[in-house]
C-alpha positions in Angstrom: -3.1 -19.9 3.1 0.5 -20.7 1.0 3.4 -18.5 2.3 4.8 -19.1 -1.2 2.3 -18.0 -3.6 3.3 -15.0 -6.2 1.3 -12.3 -7.0 1.7 -10.3 -10.2 2.1 -6.3 -10.4 -2.0 -6.3 -12.0 -2.8 -8.6 -9.0 -1.3 -6.2 -6.5 -2.5 -2.9 -7.6 -5.5 -3.9 -10.6 -6.0 -3.1 -13.8 -4.0 -4.4 -16.7 -4.6 -4.3 -20.4 -6.8 -6.7 -20.4 -9.0 -5.4 -17.6 -8.6 -2.2 -16.4 -11.1 -2.5 -14.3 -9.9 -4.5 -12.1 -9.8 -3.6 -8.7 -6.4 -5.1 -6.6 -5.2 -6.1 -3.6 -3.6 -2.5 -2.9 -5.0 -0.1 -6.1 -2.6 2.9 -6.7 -1.2 3.7 -10.2 1.9 1.7 -11.4 4.4 4.9 -10.9 3.6 5.1 -7.3 4.3 1.4 -6.4 7.5 1.9 -7.8 8.8 5.0 -6.3 7.1 2.9 -3.0 9.3 0.5 -4.1 12.8 2.9 -4.3 11.5 4.8 -1.5 11.3 1.4 0.8 7.9 1.6 2.0 6.6 -0.7 -0.7 8.2 -4.7 -0.3 11.0 -5.0 -3.3 10.1 -7.8 -6.3 11.8 -11.3 -6.9 12.4 -11.9 -10.2 10.7 -14.6 -12.2 12.6 -14.2 -15.4 14.0 -11.9 -17.7 10.7 -9.9 -18.3 8.5 -10.9 -15.3 8.6 -10.2 -11.6 6.6 -11.1 -8.6 5.3 -10.5 -5.1 5.1 -13.1 -2.5 1.2 -12.7 -1.0 2.7 -12.7 2.4 4.5 -9.5 1.9 1.5 -7.5 0.3 -1.1 -8.8 3.0 1.9 -7.4 5.6 1.8 -4.2 4.2 -1.9 -3.6 3.6 -2.3 -4.8 7.6 0.6 -2.3 8.9 -0.7 0.9 6.2 -4.1 0.0 8.3 -2.7 0.1 11.4 -1.0 3.1 11.0 -4.9 4.8 9.3 -5.9 3.9 12.5 -3.6 6.0 14.5 -4.9 9.4 12.9 -3.0 12.0 10.5 0.5 12.9 11.9 -0.5 16.9 12.4 -3.2 16.1 14.5 -0.7 14.6 17.2 -0.4 16.5 19.7 -2.2 19.4 19.2 -5.4 19.9 21.4 -9.1 21.6 20.5 -11.0 23.6 22.3 -13.7 21.6 23.7 -16.0 24.2 23.0 -15.9 24.8 19.2 -13.5 22.0 18.0 -10.9 24.3 17.0 -7.2 24.8 17.0 -6.2 27.1 20.6 -3.6 28.7 18.5 
């Protein structure tokens, strides 16, 4: 894998005007993607030209791996809550 490969937004989130049905590596809306950047969840872009930005492929793949690892831990609300073994409900 080429560590310096650059991805454009349409390659990451999919869609785009040429093929709106294409799936990206990380299919979220454009506004969700940029909100995630502002909130520090997704990596910041690198400037390719005055009107073009991109992301290193390795950063996007690392993001996907990190989020997949979090999803295996279960939802945050389920941590530390004991379930009644007889009917699966909260004991509270």
